[in-house]
N, C-alpha and C positions, 0 to 999 in steps of 0.2 A: 318077719324077719329087716330089719336095715339095711336100704341100700344104698345110704349117702356115703361119697369117695369120702377118704379123707383130705382133710383140712390143708393144702399147699400151703399155706404161708398160715398161719397160726401161733402164740403165745400168753402165756396164763401172765396176765401180772397183776398180783395184790387178789387173786382170787377169781380174775375176771379175764374171760379168753378176748384175746386182740386178736384180730382178724385185719389180715393186707396183699390183701393177696390184687392189688390193682398196684401199679408205677407210682402212681404219682404218692400213694402209702405208703411203699416199700423207702419211699426217700423222702419221705417225712419220719419213718424211725428210724431210718442214720442220722437223720439230723437229729433226731431226741437221741440216740444214743450220745453222737459228739455232747450235746449241748450237757446232760447228764451228767460228763465229769466238772464241771465247774459248778459253781454254786452261786450264780446272777442270779435275777428273777426273772422268771418267764410267762411273760403273757398267752395266751391260748386263745386264738376266735373263731368263730366259727357260727355255720345257722346251730339254734336247737336240733338238739336230737344227731347232732352228725358224731359226736365220738372224743370231744374236746377231754372229759374224764379222763377216757384209758387213757388217752396223751399221757394227762398228768401225771398220773398212775404207773404209766413207762419213767417216767423223769425222774419217778422214784426211788421203781425198782432197778432202773443202770447207774444210779448212781450210789457211792461211797457212805451214802444216806441212807442204806435200801432196809438196815438193821434196826433202823431209828424208827421212831415216831411217825406215823402218817395219819393226818391229821385232815377232813376233808369237812369245808362245810357250807353250804347254800347262802349266802348273802342276801338273796334272795329272800328266803325262806323266812329269818330271823327278824319277829315285830322290832320295829324299829326301838321302844325304851328298851330295849333287853341286846340290841347290838353290841354298844360297847361293854356290857357288863361280862357278857357272850364271848368277847375276844381277848379281854385284858382282864379277866377276872373282877372280884371283889371281896370286904373282908367283910365282918359281921358286924350287922348294925350296918351297914353304909346304905340301906333302903328298907322301907320295911317289909318283913320276909327275910331278908337279910337274917337266916339266925346260924350261920356256920360260913366260915372263908371258903372262896369255891377259887380253886385255878382258871383263869381263863385257856383262850384256844393257846392260844403264844403257849402260854408254860405248860400244855402238856405236847402239842410237838417239837420242845426242846430237843437241839443234834438230830432234829429231822426232818421231815418235808408237813408244812399249811396249805393248800390247796382251797385257796376261796373262793367258789365255785360264783356265777351272774358277781361278779366285782361291779357292776356300774349301778348294783340297785343302794348300794353302802349310801348313807346321810352325810353331807359335810363335814358337820361335826368328824364324823367316825373318821373321817379319808384326812382328815390333819393327823390326829395321834394316830392313823397307819403310817400317813407317811414320817413323820418323826421318829418310828420302830422300824421303818425300813431302811432308814439312815443308821441305825445302828444303837439309838436313844434310846436308855432304860428309860424304864416307864414305872406309874403306880397304876396296881389295882382301883376298881371306884372303891374310896374313901379309906382308901389305902395314904399310909407314911412313907411305906419306905419304898427304893421304886425297886426294879423286878429287871434283870438283864435277859436276852434269850439268846440263842445260835438253830435260827431256826432261817430253814431257804423257805420263800414265798412260792407260789405259783396260783397267778390269779385267771381266770377265764370268762370271758362272755359272748353272749350271739349276739352285741347290738351295738353300732358303728360310736364307737367312741369319740372319732371327730364330732359326731356330730352332738354327743352329750356335754360335749367340752363346748362347743359352739354355745350352748343352754345353759351352760353355766353350771352346769348338774352331777361333773366332773374336774376335778383337780388338775389341771395341764402337768404339774410336777409330778405330781399321784402318778398321771401315766407314763410319763414318762422311765420314774422309778422301779415302776414295776414293767415295761417293757424293753430292760435290757436287751432281753433275746426275746424275739415274737416271733410265736406261730400259728400258721395258719390249717384249721381243719377244711378238708375240699369237701362239697357236699356230693351225697351219694347218688345224685345226677349226674355228676362230674366222675365217678371212678363205678362204672356200670361192673365191672368186672367182681368186684365183693358184694353185689350183689346174692348169685346165690351160693357161693361159702358162705354167707353169711346167713342169709334166708335159713340152708341143711345146720347150722351147728343152731340157728332157734328151735328149727323142730323136734334136731337130733335132742335137744335138751328139755324140752317141753312135750314132746311125744314121741319118744324114740323108735315107734312098733310102725311109726307113719312116716309118707314119703310123696314125693311131687310126682306128680304125671308131666312129661313134659311139655304139656302145651301149657297148664298151670306154671311154670318156671322160667319157661318163656314172657311169660306175660307179667311177673315181675319182674324179669328184669327189663322190659319198653315202659313200665312207670315210671313217672320223676321223681316220685319218693318226698314230697314236700314238707316231711315232718321227719327223712330221714331215716336214720338207722332207728331210733325209735318208731317209729311209723311202723318199718321193715317189720319188728321186735313184736308186732301188736297183733298186728298183723296174722303175721304166721300161728303165734301163736294161740290166735284167736279159732281159725281156720284148723292146723290142731283139734281146737278140742271139741268144734264142731260139725264137726267133718263126720264123724261116729265111722271111718271106715282106712282101711291102712292106706288107700293112694289117696289125697289130695288134689282135684281139680283144679278147673277151670268157673264150675260153678258154686266148687268152694270161697271161691273169692270172693270181695266187695266189687260191685260191680262197677266205680271208676278204674280197677286193675283190671280186671278183666276184659272188660272193654279197650284199652289201649292198644287189646295182642291183637287187633286188625285197624287199627287207626295208625297213622302221621305218627314218627316218635320224635317229638318235638315240643318244648315247654319252653316257655317266651316268659320272663320275669313279672307278666302283666299276670299269666296265664296262671304261676307260681302264685302271686300274691290271692286270687280270684282262690286261688287252691286253701289256702289257710284261711282267708275272712272264712271259707263255708265250711274247712275243720273244727272252729271255735264255733258259728251257730249253730253246727251240730250236734257240738258235744252239751253248748249252755241249754239245747232244746233234750237233750237226753237227760238233762239231770235236774232237768228242772228251774233251771236258770242259777243252780247252786255249783257260785264263783268259783269255793275250795273244790268240789268234784269234779268241773268241767277242768280247772285246773290240774288235777291228779289223772283225767286223763288223756290231755293234751303232755303230758309232762313236764308243764310249765309252774311259775309261781307266781299265786293268786296275785301278784302285783306286777310282773310282766302280763299274764292274763289280762288286768286292768287297762296297762299302759295299750297292749294291741286292742282293747274296743275303741278305746280313745282314736289309735292312730286309723282304726279301717271305719271311725263314726259308725260305727255297729251298736244299732240301737237298743235299748234298754235291755237286760237279759230277764229281765219279766214276761217282756212283753213278745220277747221271742220261745219261752216257754208255753204261753198261751196260743 
């Protein structure tokens, strides 16, 4: 029998359970409910794995468009040569392999919401066309001769510092202003420790419903800084539940870096968090034999984002790490 207590603050948003026990998240949800009533473009920022997609889903569910299409796409996961055709569609014969006309994601989201995750990864040429569409201008499908008009609310998200990206000239300033008519920031998990226990219990309930946490295990989870945020917490809980093999998950079933925090000072400086992220990247590459695709999947990021982080941290070649 599972002894998990009922979740005090939780709501299903487009089929995913959204937990907001902390005061900061409850305040964010109140803001989301207010913003959802308008059609303004929304930019959601926050660290990777912090829950930006859930906020976007909540914006759609609370809006008058809730019964219309919800379309989401990871901009960083689309191959550069396919981004424009995926977003705006193409006509039959537009390029080799285009055997029939295909609607783009904007058309599929007509009267509903289009969520563009990792918006900072869009190439400059696509940014220009996106800006025109956001301004209400009809557009052509790739290879098309007739313009397409759509009514779509756009929500974008990124874990990157767009100010820094704009300074490098990789993101158009006017597009930033158009996307961020309303700017919502999702706090990292370490700044809302009240959410850790209900989230952990939710993930355990979903993955291994007959399991439970020991008191020490729960305390260790709550003291850890979670550099990978909610995504890291989910992966940790799911793995512990599967590997423990007994009804109670104890301190010994948790990764050493988490269990060790139980008797250590509860602090995490920005430098320490960067070191943790670097270590997670190195470990993931080592586990996958240097495979960018598999390491990115473990970390919950795109291959392009992983490559960017490797350059930022000046981490050695992935094949050297694997060796």
